[in-house]
Backbone as numpy.savetxt, mean C-alpha at the origin, in Angstrom:
# Nx Ny Nz CAx CAy CAz Cx Cy Cz
-3.42 -23.36 -13.94 -4.38 -22.60 -14.50 -3.39 -21.03 -14.16
-2.95 -21.02 -15.18 -2.17 -19.64 -15.35 -2.57 -18.31 -15.19
-4.12 -18.29 -15.26 -4.55 -17.06 -14.88 -4.34 -17.27 -13.37
-4.47 -17.62 -12.60 -4.08 -17.91 -10.85 -2.66 -17.41 -10.62
-1.85 -18.13 -11.37 -0.07 -18.04 -11.69 -0.13 -16.04 -11.68
-0.50 -15.70 -12.76 -0.52 -14.25 -12.66 -0.94 -13.37 -11.78
-2.64 -14.18 -11.32 -2.97 -13.09 -10.28 -2.89 -13.04 -8.88
-1.43 -13.97 -8.68 -1.22 -14.20 -7.49 0.35 -13.25 -7.89
0.99 -14.16 -8.73 2.53 -12.86 -8.40 2.35 -11.25 -8.70
1.38 -10.99 -9.67 0.53 -9.68 -9.39 0.25 -9.28 -8.12
-0.16 -9.91 -7.56 -0.95 -9.36 -6.08 0.61 -9.69 -5.11
1.31 -10.43 -5.08 2.77 -9.98 -4.15 3.76 -9.01 -4.56
3.26 -8.90 -5.91 4.49 -8.00 -6.69 3.95 -6.55 -5.83
2.79 -6.51 -6.53 1.98 -5.48 -6.18 2.42 -4.61 -4.95
1.59 -5.46 -3.71 1.96 -5.33 -2.65 2.91 -4.89 -1.89
4.03 -5.52 -2.60 5.66 -5.33 -1.92 5.97 -3.99 -2.17
5.63 -3.95 -3.49 5.70 -2.22 -3.97 5.35 -0.72 -2.87
3.88 -1.04 -2.80 3.30 -0.47 -1.66 3.42 -0.68 -0.54
3.55 -1.74 -0.13 4.00 -1.83 1.73 5.32 -1.20 1.63
6.34 -1.56 0.79 7.75 -1.35 1.42 7.85 0.13 0.70
7.60 0.52 -0.66 8.27 1.88 -1.01 6.81 3.32 -0.25
5.95 2.65 -1.14 5.11 4.00 -0.57 4.09 3.93 0.91
4.17 2.68 1.56 4.17 2.86 3.00 5.01 2.77 4.26
6.14 2.47 3.69 7.48 2.16 4.70 8.45 3.55 4.84
8.46 3.44 3.27 9.75 4.62 2.82 8.99 6.13 2.96
7.84 5.93 1.89 6.89 7.44 1.74 6.69 8.17 3.24
5.73 6.77 3.71 4.67 7.44 4.98 5.66 7.56 6.21
6.54 6.46 6.36 7.31 6.58 7.91 8.57 6.56 7.77
9.29 7.04 6.58 10.50 6.73 6.45 11.44 6.54 7.30
11.45 4.21 7.03 11.97 3.79 8.20 12.98 3.45 7.36
13.49 3.66 6.08 14.92 3.56 5.33 15.46 4.94 4.47
16.68 4.71 4.29 16.58 6.29 3.34 17.53 5.50 2.23
17.25 5.53 1.02 17.90 5.59 -0.42 17.90 6.57 -1.72
19.13 6.21 -2.14 19.78 7.17 -2.95 18.69 7.17 -4.30
18.53 8.54 -4.77 17.57 8.85 -5.93 17.61 8.05 -6.88
18.75 7.23 -7.59 18.62 6.73 -8.32 17.88 5.15 -7.82
17.91 4.61 -6.71 17.14 3.07 -6.75 15.71 3.67 -6.09
15.18 5.62 -5.64 13.82 5.23 -5.33 13.46 6.01 -6.49
14.07 6.13 -7.62 13.61 5.86 -8.94 13.08 5.06 -9.70
14.33 4.45 -9.26 14.05 2.26 -10.18 12.37 1.83 -8.92
12.14 2.43 -7.47 10.71 1.68 -6.90 9.73 2.29 -7.54
9.83 3.87 -8.26 8.73 4.24 -8.59 8.38 3.39 -9.95
9.53 3.37 -10.85 9.23 2.43 -12.06 8.95 1.08 -11.74
8.94 0.52 -10.86 8.75 -1.19 -10.18 7.34 -0.75 -9.18
7.37 0.46 -8.91 5.49 0.69 -8.26 4.22 0.74 -9.93
4.79 1.50 -10.42 4.48 2.04 -12.01 3.99 0.29 -13.00
5.16 -0.56 -12.77 4.96 -1.40 -13.44 3.63 -2.31 -12.64
4.11 -2.76 -11.58 3.24 -3.56 -10.79 1.39 -3.18 -10.39
1.91 -1.96 -10.23 0.18 -1.66 -9.86 -0.41 -0.84 -11.54
-0.11 -0.66 -12.17 -0.52 0.02 -13.43 -1.39 0.66 -13.64
-2.93 -0.41 -13.38 -3.77 0.93 -14.17 -3.95 1.42 -12.86
-3.84 0.97 -11.34 -4.01 1.43 -10.16 -3.11 1.97 -9.37
-1.86 2.61 -10.08 -0.53 3.62 -9.99 -1.16 4.37 -8.73
-0.53 4.58 -7.54 -0.99 5.49 -7.18 0.82 6.62 -6.76
0.41 7.82 -6.66 2.05 8.47 -6.21 2.51 8.22 -4.47
3.62 8.18 -4.84 4.51 7.48 -3.30 4.23 9.35 -2.91
4.36 10.07 -3.50 4.36 11.40 -2.31 2.86 11.83 -1.72
1.72 11.48 -2.68 0.17 12.22 -2.02 -0.30 10.53 -2.09
0.10 8.86 -1.82 -0.17 8.21 -0.97 0.79 8.47 0.77
2.02 8.93 0.78 2.28 9.24 2.40 1.78 10.30 2.88
1.46 11.45 2.36 0.74 12.14 2.72 -0.44 12.02 3.59
-1.17 10.48 2.62 -2.53 10.44 3.04 -2.40 9.47 4.54
-1.53 8.65 3.71 -1.38 7.66 4.97 -0.41 8.82 6.12
0.18 9.39 6.28 0.32 10.44 7.37 -0.86 11.09 8.54
-1.51 11.19 7.47 -2.73 11.88 8.13 -3.50 10.76 8.65
-3.92 9.37 8.09 -4.50 8.31 9.17 -3.45 8.01 10.54
-2.85 8.54 11.21 -2.20 8.10 11.66 -2.30 9.34 12.24
-2.54 10.49 12.13 -2.47 11.94 12.76 -4.23 11.79 13.77
-4.97 11.20 12.41 -6.31 11.02 12.81 -7.18 9.60 12.69
-6.90 9.26 12.94 -6.81 7.86 13.26 -8.82 6.96 13.82
-9.45 6.98 13.21 -11.08 7.08 12.95 -11.78 8.28 13.28
-11.29 9.24 13.23 -11.93 11.09 13.33 -12.37 10.92 11.93
-13.29 12.02 12.22 -13.82 12.66 10.94 -12.57 13.27 9.84
-11.72 13.17 10.35 -10.71 14.33 9.60 -9.71 12.37 8.89
-9.67 11.52 9.22 -9.00 10.33 9.04 -9.38 9.97 7.40
-8.32 10.23 6.03 -8.62 9.44 5.02 -9.41 8.55 4.55
-9.02 7.60 5.27 -9.37 6.08 5.12 -9.83 5.49 6.02
-11.17 4.94 6.72 -11.36 4.95 7.96 -12.18 3.83 7.89
-12.29 2.69 7.78 -13.97 2.06 7.70 -14.96 2.61 9.60
-14.22 3.16 10.26 -15.03 3.62 11.11 -16.19 4.99 10.78
-15.35 5.27 9.39 -16.49 6.30 8.90 -17.31 6.43 7.82
-17.10 4.97 7.77 -18.17 4.35 6.19 -18.67 3.04 7.02
-19.72 2.79 6.12 -20.05 1.25 6.64 -20.04 0.40 5.40
-19.35 0.44 4.43 -18.48 -1.03 3.91 -17.48 -0.61 3.46
-16.79 -1.80 2.74 -15.01 -1.51 2.43 -15.77 -0.72 0.88
-16.59 -1.03 0.11 -16.96 0.16 -1.52 -16.90 1.35 -0.85
-17.65 1.75 0.01 -17.27 2.78 0.15 -16.50 3.81 1.25
-16.16 2.61 1.58 -14.50 3.48 2.01 -13.26 3.85 1.08
-13.66 2.55 0.55 -12.86 2.93 -1.09 -12.85 4.47 -1.75
-13.81 3.86 -2.18 -14.31 5.86 -3.18 -14.13 6.89 -2.16
-14.01 7.21 -1.11 -14.09 7.62 -0.14 -12.23 8.19 -0.28
-11.88 7.11 -0.10 -10.44 7.45 0.46 -9.81 7.69 -1.24
-10.42 7.29 -1.83 -10.18 7.51 -3.36 -10.26 9.38 -3.93
-11.31 9.60 -3.55 -12.00 10.98 -3.32 -10.84 11.65 -2.85
-10.39 11.47 -1.39 -9.12 12.13 -0.46 -7.45 11.95 -0.81
-7.63 10.89 -1.73 -6.75 11.04 -2.34 -5.63 11.55 -3.65
-7.30 11.58 -4.58 -6.89 12.33 -5.50 -6.98 14.13 -5.05
-7.75 14.58 -3.90 -8.07 16.22 -3.83 -6.82 16.04 -2.73
-5.56 15.54 -3.16 -4.53 15.34 -1.40 -3.65 15.83 -2.79
-4.03 14.44 -4.19 -2.58 14.30 -5.28 -3.40 15.90 -6.24
-4.03 16.60 -5.98 -4.23 17.21 -6.50 -3.87 18.98 -6.10
-3.28 18.80 -4.89 -3.55 20.05 -4.02 -4.25 20.59 -3.05
-5.50 20.07 -3.46 -6.82 20.87 -2.70 -7.06 20.40 -1.82
-6.45 19.44 -0.89 -6.94 19.79 0.73 -5.60 20.32 1.45
-5.74 21.13 2.15 -4.79 22.12 3.15 -4.00 20.99 3.90
-2.59 21.27 3.70 -2.25 19.73 4.74 -0.95 20.92 4.92
-0.92 20.77 6.81 0.45 21.66 7.00 1.32 20.92 6.47
2.82 21.97 6.66 3.82 21.77 5.85 4.47 20.47 6.63
4.42 20.31 7.71 5.02 19.72 9.18 5.26 18.03 8.26
4.05 18.03 7.85 3.36 16.52 7.39 3.76 16.36 5.74
4.70 17.46 4.81 5.03 17.14 3.70 6.99 17.07 3.12
7.05 16.77 4.70 9.16 16.39 4.87 9.09 14.78 4.97
10.36 14.87 3.87 11.20 13.76 3.29 10.27 13.15 2.76
9.01 13.71 1.77 8.71 12.52 1.21 9.19 12.40 -0.25
9.07 11.26 -0.84 9.82 11.04 -2.28 8.80 12.01 -3.36
9.48 12.27 -4.61 8.54 13.27 -5.42 9.25 12.62 -6.62
8.97 12.51 -7.56 9.46 12.27 -9.00 8.09 13.04 -9.92
7.90 14.64 -9.76 7.08 15.39 -11.03 6.16 14.72 -12.25
7.46 15.09 -12.74 7.46 14.35 -13.99 6.92 13.01 -14.67
7.59 12.16 -14.03 7.00 10.53 -13.90 5.57 10.44 -13.07
5.35 11.17 -12.50 3.64 10.89 -11.98 2.32 11.55 -13.54
3.64 12.58 -13.93 2.11 12.98 -14.99 2.10 11.96 -15.87
3.15 11.26 -15.98 2.68 10.19 -17.29 2.08 9.26 -16.31
2.18 8.10 -15.44 1.84 7.37 -14.26 0.41 7.36 -14.02
0.11 8.89 -13.83 -0.38 9.28 -13.40 -2.10 9.93 -14.23
-1.42 9.70 -15.42 -2.52 9.58 -16.87 -3.54 8.70 -16.58
-4.83 8.99 -17.55 -5.81 8.25 -17.30 -5.67 7.63 -18.25
-5.07 8.43 -19.77 -4.84 7.37 -21.14 -3.77 6.53 -20.83
-3.04 6.46 -20.14 -2.36 5.37 -19.67 -2.64 4.29 -18.20
-3.71 4.32 -17.33 -4.76 3.24 -17.25 -5.19 3.16 -18.45
-5.60 3.36 -19.04 -6.64 2.52 -19.53 -5.95 2.17 -20.63
-4.35 2.27 -21.42 -3.72 1.77 -21.93 -3.26 0.09 -21.01
-2.79 0.09 -19.74 -2.76 -0.47 -18.39 -4.12 -1.17 -19.12
-5.16 -1.38 -18.68 -6.51 -2.15 -18.85 -6.68 -2.98 -19.73
-6.12 -2.60 -21.15 -6.41 -2.93 -22.15 -5.25 -4.06 -22.29
-4.21 -4.17 -21.58 -2.98 -4.49 -21.44 -3.49 -5.72 -20.81
-3.83 -5.75 -19.49 -4.93 -7.36 -19.01 -5.77 -7.89 -19.12
-6.70 -6.51 -20.27 -7.73 -8.28 -21.03 -6.68 -8.25 -21.89
-6.00 -7.92 -22.96 -5.22 -9.09 -22.76 -4.63 -10.30 -22.97
-3.70 -10.00 -21.89 -3.26 -11.40 -21.09 -4.19 -12.13 -20.54
-5.29 -11.74 -20.00 -6.34 -12.18 -19.64 -7.18 -13.53 -20.10
-7.54 -12.90 -22.44 -7.05 -13.39 -23.12 -6.50 -14.60 -23.98
-5.28 -14.26 -23.44 -4.28 -15.42 -23.73 -4.32 -16.57 -22.69
-4.52 -15.76 -21.28 -4.43 -17.06 -20.26 -5.48 -17.56 -19.75
-6.68 -17.23 -19.55 -8.11 -17.59 -19.06 -8.21 -19.12 -19.84
-9.18 -19.87 -18.79 -8.97 -21.24 -19.84 -10.64 -21.32 -19.32
-11.14 -20.39 -18.21 -12.42 -20.39 -18.68 -13.36 -19.70 -18.06
-14.33 -19.11 -18.01 -14.90 -18.29 -18.08 -15.04 -17.79 -16.75
-15.13 -18.28 -15.71 -15.30 -17.37 -14.08 -13.92 -17.41 -14.02
-12.76 -17.13 -15.00 -11.71 -16.56 -14.58 -11.74 -15.31 -14.92
-12.78 -14.93 -15.86 -12.56 -13.32 -15.95 -13.16 -12.33 -14.72
-13.33 -13.14 -13.99 -14.29 -12.37 -12.33 -13.08 -11.46 -12.10
-12.37 -12.19 -11.81 -10.91 -11.50 -11.20 -10.53 -10.47 -11.75
-10.73 -10.26 -13.60 -10.43 -8.71 -14.00 -10.70 -7.62 -13.35
-11.51 -7.10 -12.53 -11.59 -6.12 -12.10 -11.00 -5.86 -11.01
-9.94 -6.88 -10.15 -9.25 -6.71 -8.86 -8.13 -6.93 -9.78
-7.56 -7.39 -10.81 -6.58 -6.95 -11.50 -5.72 -5.39 -12.08
-7.20 -4.94 -12.61 -7.73 -3.71 -12.74 -7.07 -2.17 -11.60
-7.77 -3.36 -10.65 -7.71 -1.40 -9.79 -6.97 -2.90 -8.05
-5.96 -3.11 -8.55 -5.14 -4.37 -7.49 -4.52 -3.22 -6.73
-4.14 -2.18 -6.52 -3.77 -1.19 -5.73 -4.54 -1.19 -4.72
-5.53 -0.20 -5.26 -6.39 0.40 -4.59 -7.27 -0.89 -3.68
-7.75 -1.83 -4.79 -8.00 -3.35 -3.43 -7.35 -3.39 -2.39
-6.39 -3.92 -2.61 -5.03 -3.63 -1.58 -5.04 -3.52 -0.33
-5.21 -2.26 -1.17 -5.67 -1.00 0.44 -6.90 -0.84 0.97
-7.79 -0.99 0.57 -9.11 -1.10 0.79 -9.31 -2.70 2.20
-8.35 -3.34 1.73 -8.42 -4.83 2.20 -7.84 -4.84 3.78
-6.17 -4.40 3.66 -6.31 -4.14 4.97 -6.71 -2.91 5.47
-7.15 -1.79 4.95 -7.30 -0.94 5.84 -8.86 -1.31 6.88
-9.54 -1.95 5.75 -11.07 -1.91 6.35 -10.77 -3.22 7.46
-10.00 -4.41 6.78 -10.02 -6.27 8.12 -9.33 -5.18 8.96
-8.24 -4.61 8.92 -7.39 -3.84 10.54 -8.35 -2.64 10.76
-9.18 -2.63 10.90 -10.40 -1.84 11.97 -11.57 -2.31 11.83
-12.06 -3.32 11.35 -13.15 -4.33 11.97 -12.68 -5.73 12.33
-11.79 -7.03 12.79 -11.71 -7.70 12.73 -10.36 -7.87 12.67
-9.99 -8.86 13.89 -8.64 -9.30 14.16 -8.01 -9.59 15.67
-7.11 -9.67 15.98 -7.02 -9.71 17.99 -5.88 -8.70 17.93
-5.58 -8.14 19.81 -4.92 -7.16 19.67 -3.69 -6.98 20.27
-2.82 -6.78 20.11 -1.64 -7.03 21.45 -1.54 -5.69 22.10
-2.02 -4.60 21.93 -1.57 -3.56 21.80 -3.14 -2.90 22.29
-3.41 -2.20 23.53 -4.86 -1.47 23.63 -4.62 -0.27 23.38
-5.37 0.00 22.28 -5.00 2.11 21.64 -6.42 2.22 21.81
-6.39 3.93 21.59 -7.40 4.81 21.41 -8.17 4.61 20.39
-8.00 3.61 18.77 -8.22 3.34 17.99 -8.50 2.12 17.71
-9.58 1.39 16.47 -9.70 0.05 16.41 -8.44 -0.56 15.55
-7.31 0.05 15.34 -6.62 -0.78 14.66 -6.51 -2.32 15.50
-6.21 -3.73 14.71 -6.11 -4.68 14.61 -4.98 -5.17 14.23
-4.63 -7.07 14.67 -4.02 -7.23 14.01 -4.54 -8.26 12.78
-4.99 -8.85 11.45 -5.77 -9.52 11.01 -5.47 -11.05 11.02
-4.23 -11.67 11.13 -4.17 -12.60 10.73 -2.66 -12.72 11.70
-2.62 -13.95 12.47 -1.54 -14.44 13.28 -0.04 -14.70 12.65
-0.12 -15.52 11.43 0.55 -15.63 10.82 0.59 -15.08 9.60
0.99 -13.92 9.01 0.68 -13.26 8.33 1.30 -13.42 6.57
0.57 -14.53 5.84 1.11 -14.91 4.47 0.48 -14.56 2.99
-0.13 -13.30 3.60 -1.77 -12.77 2.37 -0.42 -10.89 2.40
-0.61 -10.10 3.47 -0.75 -9.28 3.10 1.41 -8.51 3.51
1.87 -8.92 2.98 3.71 -8.62 3.23 4.05 -8.33 5.09
3.26 -8.87 5.97 3.53 -7.73 6.76 2.36 -6.56 7.37
2.06 -6.22 6.08 0.80 -5.15 7.36 -0.22 -5.43 8.19
-0.34 -7.05 7.71 -1.75 -7.30 8.95 -1.70 -7.01 9.81
-0.74 -6.87 10.73 -0.28 -6.66 11.90 -0.42 -4.93 12.10
-1.31 -4.73 11.48 -1.87 -3.27 12.03 -1.98 -2.39 14.01
-2.48 -3.52 14.60 -2.23 -3.26 15.89 -0.94 -2.90 16.58
-0.28 -3.69 15.70 1.02 -3.99 15.90 2.00 -2.46 15.26
1.97 -2.23 14.13 2.10 -1.04 14.02 1.20 0.86 14.20
0.52 0.39 14.68 -0.46 1.71 15.23 0.35 2.00 16.25
0.89 1.03 17.50 1.42 1.51 18.44 2.94 1.50 17.87
3.52 1.39 17.40 5.12 1.69 16.61 5.35 2.06 15.34
4.64 2.81 15.02 4.73 3.48 13.88 6.13 3.43 12.67
7.33 3.53 14.05 8.34 3.89 13.51 9.38 2.17 12.64
8.89 1.85 13.67 9.57 0.28 13.66 9.34 -0.32 12.49
10.47 -0.90 11.83 10.12 -1.58 10.55 9.71 -2.86 10.51
9.74 -3.39 11.72 9.29 -5.10 11.88 7.61 -4.83 12.76
6.91 -5.28 11.96 5.98 -4.97 12.69 4.78 -6.08 13.37
6.31 -7.36 13.08 6.17 -8.85 13.73 6.14 -8.31 15.64
5.67 -8.89 16.77 5.89 -8.86 18.12 5.82 -9.89 18.60
4.93 -10.52 18.03 5.01 -11.86 18.99 5.86 -12.66 18.39
5.63 -14.51 19.27 7.08 -15.30 18.27 6.21 -15.63 16.86
5.01 -16.14 16.60 4.17 -16.73 15.93 4.39 -15.62 14.79
4.44 -14.07 14.78 4.21 -13.56 14.21 5.33 -13.21 12.62
4.79 -12.77 11.79 6.33 -12.65 10.38 5.83 -11.91 9.95
7.18 -10.85 9.23 6.69 -9.77 8.77 7.69 -10.04 7.47
7.23 -10.10 6.57 7.86 -10.43 4.99 8.41 -8.91 4.63
7.21 -8.04 4.82 8.23 -6.99 4.25 9.25 -6.45 5.29
9.50 -7.00 6.39 10.40 -6.43 6.88 12.02 -7.19 6.43
12.17 -8.55 6.33 12.95 -9.40 6.13 13.67 -8.73 4.53
11.94 -8.77 3.93 12.53 -7.98 2.50 13.25 -6.66 2.56
13.24 -6.04 3.55 14.24 -4.82 3.55 15.45 -5.19 4.57
15.35 -5.71 5.25 16.40 -6.68 5.26 17.92 -7.38 4.45
16.44 -7.41 3.98 17.33 -7.99 2.23 18.83 -6.90 1.24
17.50 -6.14 1.34 17.26 -4.66 0.87 19.37 -3.82 1.05
18.91 -4.25 2.41 19.72 -3.22 3.17 21.23 -4.06 2.90
21.16 -5.42 3.09 22.58 -5.66 2.64 22.43 -6.45 1.74
21.78 -5.92 0.90 22.21 -5.37 -0.63 23.12 -3.99 -0.91
22.43 -3.11 -0.15 22.80 -1.82 0.06 22.13 -1.33 -0.52
21.12 -1.77 -1.09 20.30 -0.79 -2.03 19.07 0.40 -0.83
18.92 0.11 0.16 18.40 0.53 1.44 19.13 0.35 2.26
19.19 1.65 3.26 19.94 1.82 4.18 19.06 2.02 5.78
18.22 0.85 6.40 17.88 0.52 7.67 17.74 1.79 8.71
17.17 2.39 9.11 17.56 2.84 9.86 17.63 2.23 11.56
16.94 1.34 11.51 17.18 0.27 12.42 16.55 -0.82 12.10
17.84 -1.91 12.29 17.70 -3.04 11.99 17.43 -4.19 12.35
16.62 -3.51 14.01 15.72 -5.08 15.05 14.93 -3.70 15.16
13.63 -4.44 15.71 12.48 -3.42 16.71 13.04 -3.09 18.15
């Protein structure tokens, strides 16, 4: 089932760049890298997110606001404010667009140390480019799909980055277990996170937002942190903290 293999590869590659580059680098500055590698990651985000590509600069701003205003009216993506995950995804999309276009007034203190490649974003963030990506995905499905039901995964492929963000932020504020009592609804979705690259440990992350390793308990495993350790070993990035 080639289309399932494609879907799995797309899921983990897209999630890697969203978790490591958008979340841990852009939003939280957990490591540093030179301009060359930063742009390699930008291109990696574009190639893996495709039609759902989002700007690391705008995402970083939006997620910083999420931590400052968690579960409050000003939170740009909280299930506490929306009755279902699809409405939350739509509200998140609108808040993201407003931030990307500069319509949302944000204090300068939240704009520090954000990656920015404006000329690249003008291309990658263009609707005509998104349509080209959708056509590419349709051609891939036409080539690999062997049964009608496999086409049901096409919408997920098209909105992969947005879908992953919704899945993590919705479930991690709705269901799961807590290692720490917080003044918000953050939870850990999975005891062993083999689905979300370590982002399932949302309660741990809200307790220690600048710690690169989201895993706290002995049974928790943060693949995102392990991948960052490997990139640090290769001297592609420089982790600010090698341990929890």
